[in-house]
C-alpha positions in Angstrom: -160.7 32.1 23.1 -161.3 35.2 20.9 -162.7 39.0 20.7 -165.8 40.4 19.1 -165.9 43.7 18.6 -168.4 45.6 20.4 -170.9 48.5 17.6 -172.0 51.5 19.4 -173.6 54.8 17.7 -171.0 56.9 16.1 -172.2 59.7 18.8 -171.3 57.9 21.9 -167.5 57.2 21.4 -165.1 59.3 19.8 -162.2 57.7 18.3 -162.4 54.8 16.0 -165.0 54.2 13.0 -166.4 50.4 12.8 -165.1 48.6 10.1 -169.0 48.2 8.8 -170.0 51.6 8.6 -168.9 55.3 9.3 -171.6 55.7 11.8 -170.4 53.6 15.0 -166.9 53.4 16.7 -165.2 51.0 18.3 -165.6 51.1 22.3 -164.4 48.0 23.6 -163.3 43.9 22.4 -166.1 41.2 24.4 -163.9 38.2 24.2 -165.8 35.0 24.2 -164.3 31.2 24.8 -162.2 29.6 21.7 -164.5 26.4 20.7 -163.2 23.1 21.2 -160.7 21.1 18.6 -162.4 18.4 16.8 -161.6 14.7 17.3 -158.0 13.8 15.0 -159.6 12.1 11.3 -158.9 8.6 10.6 -155.1 8.3 8.7 -155.4 7.9 5.1 -154.2 5.6 3.1 -150.0 5.3 2.3 -149.0 6.7 -0.4 -147.0 4.8 -3.3 -143.4 3.9 -2.9 -141.5 7.2 -4.8 -138.5 5.2 -6.8 -135.4 4.7 -6.4 -132.8 7.5 -6.9 -130.0 7.8 -8.6 -127.2 6.5 -7.1 -125.2 10.2 -6.3 -121.3 10.3 -7.0 -118.2 8.8 -5.3 -116.6 10.9 -3.1 -113.0 11.3 -3.1 -110.7 9.0 -1.7 -109.9 9.3 2.0 -106.5 9.6 3.4 -104.4 6.9 4.2 -104.5 5.6 7.8 -101.4 5.0 9.3 -99.7 1.9 9.0 -100.6 -0.7 11.3 -98.7 -2.7 13.4 -96.1 -5.5 12.0 -97.9 -8.9 12.5 -96.7 -11.7 14.6 -93.8 -14.2 12.3 -94.9 -17.0 11.4 -94.2 -20.6 12.2 -90.7 -22.0 11.0 -91.7 -24.4 7.5 -90.2 -28.0 7.5 -86.6 -28.5 6.3 -86.0 -29.1 2.5 -84.8 -32.3 1.2 -80.9 -32.8 1.7 -79.5 -31.4 -2.0 -77.4 -34.3 -3.6 -73.7 -34.2 -2.6 -70.8 -33.9 -6.0 -67.8 -34.6 -4.6 -66.9 -37.6 -1.7 -63.8 -39.7 -2.9 -60.8 -38.1 -4.4 -56.9 -38.8 -4.3 -54.0 -38.5 -5.7 -51.4 -41.3 -5.9 -47.8 -40.8 -7.6 -44.2 -42.1 -8.3 -41.0 -39.6 -7.4 -38.3 -42.0 -8.6 -36.9 -43.3 -11.7 -38.2 -46.8 -12.4 -36.0 -49.5 -14.2 -37.0 -51.0 -17.9 -40.3 -52.2 -18.4 -41.4 -54.7 -20.8 -44.8 -54.7 -22.3 -48.1 -54.8 -20.1 -45.3 -54.2 -17.2 -47.1 -51.5 -14.6 -45.8 -48.6 -14.3 -46.2 -48.6 -10.6 -47.1 -45.8 -8.0 -45.5 -45.8 -4.5 -47.2 -42.5 -2.6 -50.5 -41.8 -1.4 -50.5 -37.7 -2.1 -52.1 -35.5 0.8 -56.0 -34.6 0.9 -57.1 -38.5 -0.5 -59.6 -39.8 1.1 -60.0 -43.0 3.0 -61.8 -44.9 0.3 -58.7 -44.7 -2.3 -55.9 -46.3 -1.6 -52.5 -47.5 -2.9 -52.2 -51.3 -3.9 -50.2 -53.1 -5.9 -48.7 -50.0 -7.5 -52.2 -48.8 -8.8 -54.9 -47.8 -7.1 -57.8 -49.7 -5.3 -61.3 -48.1 -5.8 -63.0 -48.6 -2.8 -66.2 -46.3 -3.2 -68.1 -47.0 -7.2 -69.0 -43.9 -8.9 -67.7 -42.4 -12.4 -64.2 -40.8 -11.9 -62.4 -38.0 -13.5 -59.2 -39.5 -14.5 -55.5 -37.2 -14.8 -52.5 -39.1 -15.1 -49.1 -38.8 -16.6 -46.0 -40.7 -17.1 -42.7 -39.0 -18.0 -40.7 -41.3 -20.5 -37.3 -41.8 -21.4 -35.8 -43.8 -24.3 -33.6 -43.9 -26.7 -33.7 -40.9 -29.2 -33.7 -44.0 -32.2 -35.8 -46.5 -29.9 -38.9 -45.0 -31.6 -42.0 -44.1 -29.8 -43.3 -45.0 -25.9 -47.0 -45.2 -25.3 -48.7 -46.4 -21.8 -52.4 -46.2 -20.5 -54.8 -46.8 -17.5 -55.8 -51.1 -16.9 -58.5 -52.2 -14.5 -58.0 -55.8 -12.7 -55.2 -56.4 -14.8 -57.4 -56.4 -17.9 -56.4 -55.1 -21.6 -55.2 -51.3 -22.0 -58.4 -49.0 -22.1 -58.9 -47.7 -25.7 -59.8 -43.7 -24.8 -56.5 -44.0 -22.5 -53.3 -44.9 -24.2 -51.1 -42.1 -24.8 -48.3 -42.2 -27.1 -44.4 -40.3 -26.9 -42.2 -39.8 -29.7 -38.6 -38.9 -28.9 -37.6 -35.1 -29.1 -35.2 -36.2 -32.0 -34.5 -32.6 -33.4 -33.0 -31.7 -30.3 -31.5 -35.4 -29.3 -34.1 -35.2 -25.9 -35.4 -38.3 -24.9 -37.1 -37.7 -22.2 -40.8 -36.6 -23.3 -43.7 -36.3 -20.4 -47.2 -37.5 -21.8 -50.7 -37.0 -20.0 -54.2 -37.3 -20.4 -58.0 -37.0 -18.9 -60.2 -39.4 -19.0 -63.9 -40.4 -17.8 -64.5 -43.9 -16.0 -67.1 -46.0 -14.5 -65.2 -48.4 -11.6 -66.8 -50.3 -9.2 -65.9 -51.3 -5.2 -62.8 -53.2 -5.4 -61.4 -51.8 -9.1 -57.9 -51.8 -9.1 -56.9 -48.6 -11.6 -53.0 -49.1 -12.6 -50.7 -47.7 -15.7 -49.0 -50.0 -18.1 -46.6 -50.2 -20.8 -48.3 -50.8 -24.0 -45.3 -50.8 -26.2 -42.7 -53.3 -26.4 -39.0 -50.6 -27.5 -36.1 -51.2 -25.9 -35.2 -49.1 -23.1 -38.3 -47.8 -21.8 -37.4 -45.7 -18.7 -39.7 -43.8 -16.4 -37.6 -41.0 -14.7 -38.5 -38.7 -11.8 -38.8 -36.8 -10.0 -42.1 -37.2 -11.1 -42.0 -40.6 -13.5 -45.7 -41.4 -13.0 -49.1 -40.1 -11.6 -52.9 -40.5 -11.3 -55.1 -38.1 -9.7 -58.7 -39.7 -9.4 -62.3 -37.4 -8.4 -65.6 -38.9 -8.5 -67.7 -36.7 -9.7 -71.5 -38.9 -10.1 -72.3 -42.0 -9.2 
């Protein structure tokens, strides 16, 4: 609705002047109904897509969240391969008493098996029977006694009654300076031995009056260190 001013001569009303002239006064308003709204026009064409805006600045990292609960324990992995076993054969053999006079190539006999010796090393024929093949670290000694004027005494290791093993030869000289005939001799070698071998200590010199005295006339200690 809208209102339209109704104008009358100025003399008929006291009060407001008409906006058109000063001869009339507004005395009333006449209301007219509003005209109807016209139909909506058709939609215009879609405008072009605007350009991509630049990427904004990366915001600050948020606070670290709380630590989660521990996960379940994983399955047990398969067992690893069995490692090599190194020392499985070892032993000590000795003679605690004196021998008689021994000549060239005679065995310096062992008579006692020491404690903690494994079962595959056996005292046999005055020597040591090897029942497990392998590389052995062998420490051996003989406690010699000879006349100070008789010269040196030599002994060595022997396998299966063969010749003396050259690297195992030990030579002991009498201690003439203070007239002591008894001299211990010792050595250590690595030997590859087969199952069934017989290891012995033998005399390899031929001087007279060769005795091997106690309380430890002779001994052999063996440790298998490899195959």
